[in-house]
N, C-alpha and C positions, 0 to 999 in steps of 0.2 A: 602507607601501602604504595609500593612502586607502581608507576604507570606501565601498563603493557604496551603503550605506544612506543616505548623505547626500542622495541624489536622491529619497528616499521620505519621505512624511509620517511623523514619529515615531509609534510606537505608544503608546497610553495604556491605562489600565484599562478604558476604555469600549469598546475595540476587541475584535473577535472574532478571535483568532489563527488559527482555522480558515479564516476568510475570507481572511486574509492569505496562507495557504499557497496557496490557489487563485490569488491574484494573482501570487505568486512563480512558480508553475508557468507561468502565461501569459507572464510576463516572460522566463523562461528559454527558453521555446519561441520567442518573438519574436527572441531572440538566436541562435537556431539550435542550441540544446542538443539532443542526442540523448536521447530518452526522458526529458523533464523530469519526468514523473510517476513515475519509478522511485524506489523507496524500499527501504531495507534493513529487513526485518521480522524481529525477534527473538522467538522463542517459547522455552518451556522445559518440561521434563518436570515431573511432580509433585515430584521430588526436587531440582529447580532446575538441572538440567543444560541449558545454553542451546544453541540453534542459530539460525543467521541465514542469510538468503538475500535476493536482490533480487526484489521483486514490483512490479507496477504498481498505482498508486493509480487506481482506476476510479470516482471520485466523492467529493465532499466535501459534507457538509451541516452543519447546526448541531450535530449530535451527534458527528460524527467522520469517519473515512476508510473507504472501501469497497475491498475487494479480493476476488479470486475464485481458486478453486483446486479441486483434487480433495480431497474430505473425507477420503479414505483415505490421503492423502499424509502424510509425517512431520509437517509443520506442522499438518495437520488433526487427526492423532492427538494431538499435543501440546496443541492448543487445546481438544480435547474433554475432556482430563483436567486442564488448567490454563488456563482461558480468560482469560489475561492476555497482553498483548504490548506491545512497544515498537518504534517504527519511526523511521527517520532518513532525511531527504532532504539532499542536498548539491548545490548548484549552483555550481561553480567560477567560472562567468562572472559570478555575482552576489556572490561572496564571502559566501554565506549558507548556513547549515545549520539544519535544523529537526528537533527530536526530539518525538515524540508518544508518550504512554503511556496505557494504560487497559485496561479490560475489553473482551473481544471476544464478540460474539454473531453467530449466523447471521442472514443476511437471510431474508426470506420467500421461499417458492417462487416467488411472482409476480415479486419483484424479480430473483431469479436467472434466471428464464425470460426476462424482458425483456432483461437484459444478454446472455444467451447468444444470443439471436436477432440481436443486433447484431454478433456476431463473424463474421469471414470463414468461409465454409463449410469450408475446410480446417482451421481451428482447431477448429471444432465436431466434425469427423471425428476429429481428434487426441484430443479429450476422451474419445471412445469407445474409442480404440485403446490409450492408455497407462494402465497401472496404476501411477500415479505413485509413485515412491520404492521400488518393488518391484524385485528383481533380475531382469535379463533376460540371455539368452545372447548376443544380438547385435542391433545396430541394424537389421539387415536383417529380423529377425523382426517388428519394429514396422512397417517399410515394407510387408512382405507383408500384415500385418494391416490396415494402412491401405487397401491396395488392395481387400481383401475388404469392409471397411466402406463404402468409397466405392461399390462396386457394390451393396451391400445397400440404400443410401439413394438410389440413382440415381433421379432423377425425382420425388423427394419431399423434404419438409422433414427436417432433422436435428434431432431433439428433444434437450433437455438430459438427460444421464444423471442418475439420482437421486443419484449419489455426487459430483456436481460442483455447485458453487454459490458463493455469496458470503458474506462476513463484513463486519461493521462493527466497527471499533476505536472504541469510545466514549471519546473523549479526556477524560481527567481532568487531564492536565498537558501543556502545550506549551511547549517552550523554543526561542526564536529566537536564534541565534548569528550575529553579523555581524563579519567580520574588521575589526580596528582597527589603528591605527598602533602600531608597536613592540610588537605582541602584546597591546595593551590592547583586547581584543575586547569587544564589547557582547553581554551575555547577558541576555535578558528571560525570566523564568519566569512563565507563566500557569497558575494552578491553579483548576480549576472549583469554584465554591461555589454549588450550586443552579443557578440560571439565569444566573449571572454569572461573571466571571473575576476573580480576585485576582492582581495582577501585582507582581512584585518583581524587583530587579536583582541579578545574581550577579556576583561577581568572576571574572575570567577565569582 
């Protein structure tokens, strides 16, 4: 199977791999991919026990990737005690996979507030309703709670709860994998060194 990477300009050490991720998301979206900004986010306890889930990448800058969640969720608790994470995108339509690794930090309150106000009202209500990752007796309990919170905020803005906000995964390493012929896949590893990236090729 021919690599779809041939249609793109080859990457070099002067390229920013984070900027390439943004372009790949746009390319996958143009091809009709569902949730092209979805990524598997892996966190771990201080003892190294891992957990992984799908979250949405909600912004890319020169430092890394942004995502948002409940700070009291399992991933929030793990990031509080072990602020390192790894994430992976895969776009089957592009035959491309990207892995990003690095330290994780909380966004500022202003950044979290700005994003929260962009969310649909129902999503903002849900942030108040769900004690994420905690046991519940029944889904109907959440729905009843949602009705109460909806009534509470009727006619006024829904503010961001203090326990909900954003993180930035500060990328220290980015690997771009592209499917190749006869499983001779292309793997480019970018490792941050100060303000630049050092690139090497890895065997598949």
